[in-house]
Legacy VTK file of the C-alpha trace (Angstrom):
# vtk DataFile Version 3.0
C-alpha trace
ASCII
DATASET POLYDATA
POINTS 108 float
-74.799 68.070 -17.064
-76.805 70.364 -14.827
-78.739 69.515 -11.723
-82.436 70.202 -11.309
-81.920 73.138 -8.931
-79.625 74.886 -11.400
-82.027 74.161 -14.237
-84.938 75.607 -12.271
-82.941 78.759 -11.483
-82.202 79.247 -15.181
-85.837 78.607 -16.129
-87.133 81.022 -13.478
-84.753 83.667 -14.814
-86.019 82.998 -18.342
-89.606 83.409 -17.108
-88.687 86.732 -15.518
-86.711 87.865 -18.564
-89.130 86.828 -21.317
-92.410 86.788 -19.405
-94.994 84.090 -18.881
-96.942 84.671 -22.098
-93.898 84.371 -24.339
-92.763 81.220 -22.541
-96.199 79.686 -23.128
-95.898 80.479 -26.840
-92.403 78.949 -26.853
-93.858 75.808 -25.257
-96.469 75.561 -28.017
-93.791 76.026 -30.681
-91.526 73.386 -29.171
-94.398 70.905 -28.919
-95.233 71.551 -32.588
-91.592 70.997 -33.541
-91.616 67.657 -31.708
-94.754 66.630 -33.583
-93.057 67.496 -36.888
-89.879 65.636 -35.978
-91.865 62.574 -34.876
-93.585 62.575 -38.255
-90.234 62.838 -40.050
-88.788 60.119 -37.803
-91.681 57.801 -38.684
-91.360 58.511 -42.402
-87.565 58.115 -42.343
-87.928 54.714 -40.691
-90.239 53.498 -43.440
-87.831 54.333 -46.257
-84.133 54.744 -46.825
-83.403 58.477 -46.725
-79.650 58.228 -46.291
-79.641 59.180 -42.609
-78.091 56.815 -40.134
-80.163 55.453 -37.282
-78.032 57.512 -34.884
-78.657 60.743 -36.837
-82.408 60.103 -36.788
-82.310 59.514 -33.035
-80.090 62.559 -32.497
-82.547 64.848 -34.267
-85.485 63.416 -32.352
-83.583 63.652 -29.058
-83.007 67.363 -29.659
-86.730 67.988 -29.938
-87.491 65.787 -26.923
-84.933 67.805 -24.931
-86.588 71.072 -25.981
-89.996 69.767 -24.906
-88.629 68.552 -21.577
-87.262 72.041 -20.952
-90.576 73.737 -21.708
-92.446 71.151 -19.630
-90.126 71.890 -16.729
-90.886 75.593 -17.241
-94.621 74.864 -17.208
-94.179 72.918 -13.963
-92.705 76.066 -12.439
-95.701 78.057 -13.656
-98.482 75.771 -12.473
-96.795 73.994 -9.605
-94.745 70.824 -9.540
-96.921 69.146 -6.905
-100.093 69.297 -8.987
-98.242 67.940 -12.031
-96.802 65.085 -9.964
-100.266 64.266 -8.609
-101.838 64.240 -12.075
-98.974 62.123 -13.433
-99.446 59.680 -10.575
-103.167 59.377 -11.376
-102.456 58.817 -15.054
-99.787 56.206 -14.333
-102.279 54.287 -12.188
-104.823 54.427 -15.009
-102.240 53.267 -17.575
-101.123 50.480 -15.269
-104.734 49.285 -14.949
-105.341 49.470 -18.712
-102.360 47.327 -19.597
-102.807 44.925 -16.702
-99.290 45.471 -15.464
-97.969 43.569 -12.497
-96.031 46.634 -11.339
-97.224 47.882 -7.967
-94.129 49.516 -6.478
-94.567 52.883 -8.222
-97.933 53.439 -6.598
-96.735 54.217 -3.113
-97.255 57.811 -2.082
LINES 1 109
108 0 1 2 3 4 5 6 7 8 9 10 11 12 13 14 15 16 17 18 19 20 21 22 23 24 25 26 27 28 29 30 31 32 33 34 35 36 37 38 39 40 41 42 43 44 45 46 47 48 49 50 51 52 53 54 55 56 57 58 59 60 61 62 63 64 65 66 67 68 69 70 71 72 73 74 75 76 77 78 79 80 81 82 83 84 85 86 87 88 89 90 91 92 93 94 95 96 97 98 99 100 101 102 103 104 105 106 107
């Protein structure tokens, strides 16, 4: 396992090595791959395709991990603080929509 500081160092080096534009294209590709895997995951769960539940989850987890990496790279590009602020706003909105009793996450 790596820590966030080490991950950010690696991602910053990748940005320098490959360039911003290529990393944006990689992000789009990884997001598309997650969409495809989610579709396959849904289809596999509606019929017996011979894959175990663990194998299905493993494949999906790989794509989720790729997307988390590119999202972390995008945070470095646009600024972590603005992403955190927007996430906070969206979590409040979601909380209101579902009528959740949770209030502890909304402390700044």
